[in-house]
C-alpha positions in Angstrom: -0.1 0.1 0.0 1.3 3.5 -0.7 1.3 6.4 1.3 -0.9 9.4 0.8 2.1 11.7 1.8 4.3 10.6 -0.7 1.8 9.9 -3.4 1.0 13.7 -3.3 4.7 14.7 -2.8 5.4 12.7 -5.9 2.6 14.2 -8.1 3.5 17.8 -7.1 7.4 16.8 -8.3 5.8 15.5 -11.6 4.2 18.5 -12.3 6.9 20.8 -11.3 9.4 18.7 -13.0 6.6 18.9 -16.4 6.5 22.6 -16.2 10.4 22.9 -15.7 10.8 21.1 -18.9 8.8 23.5 -20.8 10.9 26.8 -19.6 13.6 28.0 -21.1 17.4 28.3 -20.0 17.0 31.8 -19.1 13.9 31.3 -17.4 15.2 28.5 -15.5 18.6 30.4 -14.5 16.1 33.2 -13.1 14.2 30.2 -11.1 17.6 28.9 -9.9 18.4 32.6 -8.4 15.0 33.1 -7.0 15.0 29.7 -4.6 18.8 30.7 -3.8 17.7 34.6 -2.4 14.4 33.5 -0.6 15.1 34.1 2.8 11.7 32.9 4.2 12.7 29.2 3.7 15.4 27.3 6.0 19.1 27.2 4.5 18.4 23.0 3.7 15.0 23.5 1.9 16.5 26.2 -0.1 19.1 24.4 -1.1 17.2 21.3 -2.0 15.0 24.0 -4.3 18.1 25.3 -6.1 19.3 21.8 -6.6 16.3 20.8 -8.1 16.0 23.9 -10.7 19.5 23.6 -11.5 18.7 19.4 -12.6 15.7 21.0 -14.5 18.0 23.1 -16.2 20.8 20.4 -16.7 17.5 18.6 -18.3 16.5 21.0 -20.9 20.2 21.8 -21.8 20.8 17.9 -22.1 17.5 17.5 -24.3 18.6 20.7 -26.8 22.2 18.9 -26.9 20.5 15.7 -27.7 18.5 17.4 -30.5 21.4 19.2 -32.0 23.9 16.3 -32.0 21.4 14.3 -33.9 20.9 17.1 -36.3 24.8 17.1 -36.5 25.0 13.4 -37.6 22.5 13.8 -40.3 24.1 16.9 -41.6 27.3 14.7 -41.1 25.8 11.7 -43.0 24.2 13.9 -45.9 27.9 15.4 -46.5 29.4 11.9 -46.7 26.9 10.6 -49.3 27.4 14.0 -51.4 30.8 13.5 -51.2 30.7 9.9 -52.4 28.5 11.3 -55.2 30.8 13.8 -56.1 33.4 11.2 -56.2 31.5 8.9 -58.6 30.8 12.2 -60.8 34.4 13.4 -60.8 35.4 9.5 -61.6 33.0 9.9 -64.4 34.0 13.2 -66.1 37.7 12.1 -66.0 37.2 8.8 -67.8 34.9 10.7 -70.1 37.7 13.4 -70.7 40.3 11.1 -71.1 38.1 8.8 -73.4 37.5 11.8 -75.5 41.3 12.6 -75.8 42.2 9.5 -76.4 39.8 9.3 -79.5 40.5 13.1 -80.7 44.4 11.8 -80.8 43.8 8.6 -82.5 41.6 10.9 -85.1 44.6 13.0 -85.5 46.6 10.4 -86.3 44.4 8.6 -88.7 43.8 12.3 -90.5 47.7 12.8 -90.5 48.5 9.0 -92.2 48.2 9.7 -95.9 
């Protein structure tokens, strides 16, 4: 069986965490400073609130970092595919230029012979 105190405390914590994850980094930083300056709370409680807000800020930063990392990985793969395509195209163009040069030389030699 569950304790009603812990159940209600857990719901409050889940609600605050959900709200914090929707805030901007600047807003969370202001919350950290606001919690640290709240002289109405005892030091231990104030420190706990600051740590909770700081953890929220780290979570938001982690999510943003994860999104950017996935985007960079996609861009890197796109660049790798583009590089391979350009290498193939360059190889074809080199072969085409070489074969045309060979053909022109052969025609020049055939034309020069009586």
